[in-house]
VMD Tcl script that draws the C-alpha trace (Angstrom):
set ca {
  {0.27 -0.18 0.04}
  {3.02 2.44 0.53}
  {3.91 2.11 -2.95}
  {0.90 2.58 -4.36}
  {0.69 5.96 -2.56}
  {3.48 6.70 -3.70}
  {2.96 6.28 -6.88}
  {-0.06 7.99 -7.13}
  {2.71 11.38 -7.15}
  {3.69 10.36 -10.93}
  {0.75 8.75 -12.42}
  {-2.95 9.72 -13.35}
  {-3.71 6.09 -11.74}
  {-2.76 2.88 -9.79}
  {-4.06 -0.04 -9.84}
  {-3.06 -2.65 -7.29}
  {-3.17 -6.38 -8.00}
  {-2.79 -8.86 -4.86}
  {-2.35 -12.02 -4.90}
  {-3.67 -13.02 -1.49}
  {-7.20 -12.60 -0.69}
  {-6.95 -10.07 2.39}
  {-3.78 -7.41 2.71}
  {-0.57 -7.35 4.78}
  {-0.41 -3.69 5.07}
  {-0.99 -2.13 8.23}
  {-5.00 -0.91 8.64}
  {-3.91 2.42 8.87}
  {-1.83 2.31 5.08}
  {-5.24 0.28 4.02}
  {-6.87 2.15 4.84}
  {-5.34 5.71 3.05}
  {-4.71 3.52 -0.05}
  {-9.16 3.16 0.15}
  {-9.52 6.69 0.54}
  {-7.60 7.93 -2.39}
  {-9.27 8.36 -5.65}
  {-6.55 7.67 -7.58}
  {-5.66 4.28 -6.18}
  {-8.39 1.13 -7.51}
  {-8.09 -2.49 -6.53}
  {-7.98 -5.68 -8.95}
  {-10.76 -7.50 -7.37}
  {-11.17 -11.10 -8.32}
  {-15.10 -11.13 -6.37}
  {-16.60 -8.54 -3.84}
  {-13.30 -7.34 -2.05}
  {-11.55 -10.49 -2.38}
  {-8.09 -9.45 -4.19}
  {-6.84 -13.04 -5.73}
  {-5.59 -11.74 -8.59}
  {-2.08 -12.12 -10.10}
  {-0.22 -10.94 -13.53}
  {-0.34 -13.81 -15.94}
  {1.21 -12.05 -18.86}
  {2.83 -8.61 -19.84}
  {1.51 -7.47 -22.89}
  {3.45 -5.44 -25.26}
  {2.92 -2.91 -28.52}
  {5.14 -4.34 -31.02}
  {4.08 -2.41 -33.83}
  {4.52 1.33 -31.42}
  {8.05 1.00 -29.68}
  {7.44 -2.21 -27.93}
  {6.08 -0.53 -24.91}
  {4.00 -1.56 -22.29}
  {0.61 -1.97 -23.63}
  {-1.08 -4.12 -19.96}
  {-1.35 -7.24 -17.95}
  {-3.27 -10.22 -18.19}
  {-5.11 -10.80 -15.08}
  {-5.43 -14.13 -13.66}
  {-8.30 -15.10 -11.09}
  {-5.72 -17.33 -8.38}
  {-8.99 -19.48 -7.65}
  {-10.93 -20.07 -10.90}
  {-7.83 -19.51 -13.14}
  {-10.16 -17.51 -15.50}
  {-8.03 -14.08 -17.27}
  {-9.19 -10.73 -17.89}
  {-6.98 -7.55 -19.62}
  {-5.85 -4.57 -18.13}
  {-4.77 -1.76 -19.66}
  {-1.81 -0.35 -18.28}
  {1.19 2.19 -19.37}
  {3.55 1.02 -16.40}
  {3.93 -1.58 -13.89}
  {5.58 -1.43 -10.30}
  {6.17 -4.88 -8.72}
  {7.04 -4.79 -5.20}
  {7.89 -7.90 -3.54}
  {6.53 -8.42 -0.33}
  {7.72 -8.75 3.23}
  {8.76 -12.79 2.89}
  {12.97 -13.24 1.81}
  {13.19 -15.69 -0.32}
  {16.15 -17.72 1.90}
  {15.03 -21.01 1.58}
  {17.99 -22.27 -0.52}
  {20.68 -21.09 2.46}
  {18.43 -23.09 5.86}
  {20.75 -24.93 7.27}
  {24.01 -23.38 5.77}
  {23.85 -19.61 6.27}
  {22.62 -18.00 9.65}
  {18.95 -16.52 9.13}
  {17.61 -14.32 12.04}
  {14.55 -15.01 13.53}
  {12.07 -13.04 10.19}
  {14.03 -15.40 7.81}
  {16.13 -12.96 6.67}
  {20.55 -13.71 6.17}
  {22.07 -12.49 9.06}
  {25.39 -10.79 8.54}
  {28.44 -8.79 10.20}
  {26.79 -5.73 9.86}
  {27.50 -3.24 8.33}
  {29.92 -5.58 6.35}
  {27.99 -8.29 4.12}
  {30.04 -11.44 5.65}
  {27.73 -14.32 6.53}
  {28.69 -16.81 9.09}
  {30.73 -18.31 6.55}
  {34.01 -17.29 5.40}
  {34.50 -16.24 2.11}
  {30.36 -16.11 1.63}
  {28.59 -12.44 1.62}
  {24.75 -11.15 1.27}
  {22.89 -8.25 0.16}
  {20.05 -6.91 -1.23}
  {16.27 -8.64 -0.43}
  {17.65 -11.42 1.61}
  {19.06 -9.11 4.50}
  {16.95 -6.00 3.80}
  {14.14 -5.69 6.48}
  {13.40 -1.93 5.77}
  {12.81 -1.48 1.81}
  {12.06 -4.79 0.58}
  {12.54 -4.09 -2.40}
  {14.05 -5.65 -5.48}
  {16.22 -1.84 -6.12}
  {18.60 -2.96 -2.27}
  {19.88 -5.72 -4.77}
  {22.16 -2.67 -5.51}
  {24.08 -2.86 -2.26}
  {25.74 -6.35 -4.09}
  {28.31 -3.48 -4.59}
  {29.21 -3.72 -0.98}
  {28.82 -7.34 -0.76}
  {31.37 -7.15 -4.04}
  {34.18 -4.84 -2.37}
  {33.67 -7.40 1.01}
  {34.35 -10.19 -1.40}
  {37.39 -8.00 -3.02}
  {39.03 -7.18 0.64}
  {38.27 -10.90 1.34}
  {40.02 -12.35 -1.76}
  {42.89 -10.14 -1.52}
  {43.75 -11.43 2.26}
  {43.78 -14.86 1.35}
  {46.46 -14.38 -1.50}
  {47.60 -16.22 -4.12}
  {48.06 -19.50 -2.66}
  {44.17 -20.80 -2.13}
  {42.49 -22.26 -4.97}
  {39.08 -20.57 -5.95}
  {36.04 -21.71 -7.35}
  {33.75 -18.94 -9.28}
  {29.79 -19.77 -9.08}
  {28.16 -17.54 -11.72}
  {25.28 -15.98 -10.77}
}
mol new
graphics top color blue
foreach p $ca { graphics top sphere $p radius 0.5 }
foreach p [lrange $ca 0 end-1] q [lrange $ca 1 end] { graphics top cylinder $p $q radius 0.2 }
display resetview
């Protein structure tokens, strides 16, 4: 709801598409969004959100710009078109760190634990950045903090010197 409210500063209208039946935002944020004339909600049923974006439509003949999205109702699979000229994806509140369970330390909320302000994890030579460690913003843009992790990794490798064999894993 915070992102939707913010986007109204730059758009004529904002349509919120939410894949669950209820919103997780605070009641105050929900009230603010529902009261905003520029915010609409994509309801699958009467006041039940339960919709997701199934497809992004482009205008191929006219500069390849966004023309709309196809919404799919979660429970019925029914699809419908929604004309939009912009798309902003908010990733939610749950970090996707399942892959690291049992390997890297996680905090009580499921985020990777780092030795802040660095990006070091509990395993020497393993660094974490972005949404997997960001409790505050939880947006894809925080992945830019990967630059900090790269600098920490560079310092770590420099300290090791040339005596170690290293493996590179492509992203």
